[in-house]
C-alpha positions as CSV (number, residue, x, y, z in Angstrom):
1,M,-50.1,-54.9,155.3
2,D,-47.1,-53.4,153.4
3,K,-47.5,-50.0,152.0
4,T,-46.0,-48.8,148.7
5,P,-43.4,-46.0,148.8
6,T,-46.0,-43.6,147.4
7,E,-48.5,-44.4,150.1
8,L,-45.8,-43.9,152.8
9,F,-44.8,-40.6,151.1
10,E,-48.4,-39.4,151.2
11,E,-48.8,-40.3,154.8
12,M,-45.5,-38.6,155.9
13,F,-45.9,-35.3,154.1
14,S,-49.0,-33.2,154.3
15,P,-50.2,-30.6,151.9
16,E,-49.7,-28.0,154.7
17,L,-46.0,-28.9,154.8
18,F,-45.6,-28.2,151.1
19,D,-47.4,-24.8,151.6
20,L,-45.0,-24.0,154.4
21,M,-42.0,-25.1,152.4
22,A,-43.0,-22.9,149.4
23,S,-43.7,-19.8,151.4
24,E,-40.6,-20.1,153.6
25,T,-38.4,-20.8,150.5
26,T,-39.8,-17.7,148.8
27,R,-39.3,-15.6,151.9
28,Y,-35.7,-16.9,152.4
29,A,-34.9,-16.0,148.8
30,A,-36.2,-12.5,149.2
31,Q,-34.7,-11.8,152.6
32,N,-31.3,-13.5,152.4
33,K,-30.5,-13.6,148.7
34,N,-32.3,-10.5,147.5
35,Y,-34.2,-12.5,144.9
36,L,-37.3,-10.4,145.0
37,E,-38.8,-11.9,141.9
38,F,-38.3,-15.5,143.1
39,S,-41.3,-17.6,143.9
40,T,-42.1,-21.3,144.2
41,S,-45.2,-23.3,144.6
42,P,-46.3,-26.1,146.9
43,D,-46.4,-28.4,143.8
44,E,-42.8,-27.7,143.1
45,M,-41.8,-28.4,146.7
46,R,-43.7,-31.7,146.5
47,V,-41.8,-32.7,143.4
48,L,-38.5,-31.8,144.9
49,L,-39.1,-33.7,148.1
50,A,-40.6,-36.7,146.2
51,F,-37.5,-36.8,144.0
52,C,-35.2,-37.0,147.0
53,Y,-37.4,-39.5,148.9
54,F,-37.7,-41.9,145.9
55,Q,-34.0,-41.6,145.2
56,V,-33.2,-42.8,148.7
57,T,-35.9,-45.5,148.4
58,I,-34.1,-46.8,145.3
59,F,-30.7,-46.7,146.9
60,V,-31.8,-48.6,149.9
61,A,-33.6,-51.2,147.9
62,V,-30.6,-51.8,145.6
63,R,-28.2,-51.9,148.5
64,K,-30.3,-54.4,150.4
65,T,-30.7,-56.6,147.3
66,T,-27.1,-56.6,146.1
67,G,-25.2,-55.9,149.4
68,T,-22.8,-53.6,147.5
69,K,-21.3,-50.3,148.5
70,L,-23.2,-47.1,147.9
71,Q,-21.0,-46.0,144.9
72,T,-22.0,-49.2,143.2
73,C,-25.6,-48.6,144.0
74,V,-25.6,-45.2,142.4
75,L,-24.0,-46.6,139.3
76,N,-26.5,-49.5,139.2
77,V,-29.5,-47.0,139.5
78,Y,-28.0,-44.9,136.8
79,R,-27.6,-47.9,134.5
80,M,-31.2,-49.0,135.1
81,R,-32.4,-45.6,134.2
82,C,-30.3,-45.5,131.0
83,Q,-31.5,-49.0,130.0
84,G,-35.1,-48.1,130.8
85,S,-35.1,-44.9,128.8
86,A,-33.5,-46.5,125.8
87,T,-36.3,-49.0,125.3
């Protein structure tokens, strides 16, 4: 049975991972960048990782479908977004 990209994402990344990412990002900002007021949440980390994950999923799908170079894939994805948002 094939799984959707969303199902795969949910299986690969646990809520505990997003908790850890948020706390370590906040700690890093305070210790290394002196951003004492900075904080982030597990939900924000989930959105960031999901954005990266689904961008790669789209690039791979476009590249497999068209057989084009990555630069063309990026342009095609951008065009699809522009066309989709205009309607």
